[in-house]
C-alpha positions, -999 to +999 in steps of 0.1 A: -350+199+505-330+219+480-298+222+499-292+258+509-260+273+521-259+295+553-227+314+552-219+327+587-210+362+576-244+369+560-268+345+579-286+352+612-308+331+634-340+350+645-355+335+676-391+347+682-407+350+717-390+322+737-408+335+769-417+312+797-454+321+792-452+305+758-429+275+761-426+265+797-449+244+819-469+268+840-468+295+814-500+314+806-501+304+770-484+270+772-516+251+776-529+264+743-499+253+723-488+223+744-504+196+722-488+209+690-455+218+705-450+184+721-462+166+690-434+182+669-408+185+697-409+223+691-389+233+722-361+207+720-359+215+683-356+252+690-327+244+713-310+222+687-313+249+661-300+276+685-271+254+695-262+246+659-263+282+650-240+292+678-216+264+669-216+276+633-208+311+645-240+326+631-253+359+645-282+354+669-311+378+671-340+377+694-374+392+684-394+395+715-431+405+720-439+435+742-441+426+778-473+437+795-469+467+819-497+484+838-513+511+817-506+495+784-531+503+757-554+523+780-549+556+761-548+540+726-575+550+702-574+516+685-563+482+699-560+452+676-577+420+688-544+402+693-532+432+715-564+432+734-560+395+742-525+401+755-538+430+775-565+410+791-543+380+799-513+402+809-491+380+786-454+381+792-459+405+822-428+425+828-410+416+861-427+382+863-414+347+855-437+344+825-421+375+810-386+361+812-367+341+786-369+304+792-335+294+807-322+276+776-328+306+754-312+334+775-291+354+751-254+348+753-230+378+754-229+395+720-263+382+709-288+409+700-322+414+715-342+437+693-367+462+706-399+445+716-427+443+690-461+455+699-482+434+676-469+404+656-440+413+633-405+414+648-397+442+623-426+466+628-417+496+649-385+479+662-348+481+654-344+445+641-340+455+604-313+480+614-294+455+636-295+429+608-282+454+582-255+468+605-242+433+609-243+425+572-270+398+576-294+393+548-302+356+551-325+346+580-334+313+597-365+318+618-378+297+648-401+303+677-438+312+684-466+314+672-466+301+636-497+319+623-491+352+641-456+364+650-437+339+628-458+345+597-458+383+603-421+384+608-414+362+577-437+383+555-421+416+567-386+401+561-396+392+525-409+428+520-376+441+532-356+419+508-343+392+531-339+355+521-358+336+548-358+300+559-384+287+584-378+257+605-412+240+606-407+217+636-391+245+656-424+265+656-458+257+671-493+269+671-527+265+689-539+238+665-527+216+636-551+235+614-534+268+622-500+252+616-511+239+583-524+273+572-492+291+582-467+265+569-484+250+539-506+278+526-493+312+536-455+312+544-445+294+512-453+326+494-426+344+514-400+320+528-374+307+503-373+274+523-394+257+549-373+229+564-369+205+593-346+208+623-326+179+609-322+197+576-310+229+591-286+213+616-270+193+588-268+224+566-251+244+594-227+216+602 
């Protein structure tokens, strides 16, 4: 890895979708990502990165997917396939355990939870860009779920907005190794300045 510097005054950690439905046993989507997530130790690595970022005094931002509520999408003229899937499964249902933060990722006081995104990008139709800019953050470290959808969409959008982005490749997961490969080896290198391991980022932050 080309060693990057992550100055606390300009760097933020963006944690994408650490819901129980995604990353906890018993979650609705966990069975689909379990094999990949356990193979690369995604959840423990997400915890390591989050803890290291907190110790380094980085700003922490959470980019969370819209939580299903009764009536969602029913009056929409167009519903994207990924939204229809969430609608049918009632993913991250509001008021349920699946729609809560996994315990290890509950935001600490002062950490920022952006408005929920409706599709994949943590930036589209949310206040994430404003919150980052208001706090003087323009270098991002991104972790979370899922590599080829919300992570990739968020990273692409961040690049469009002028952010410098690092993706922690073993602190993300996907439904298959093929999807991980497409996201991390083919698509995101066009937008992320660095794609690194948890070990790399923890060492850089320490």
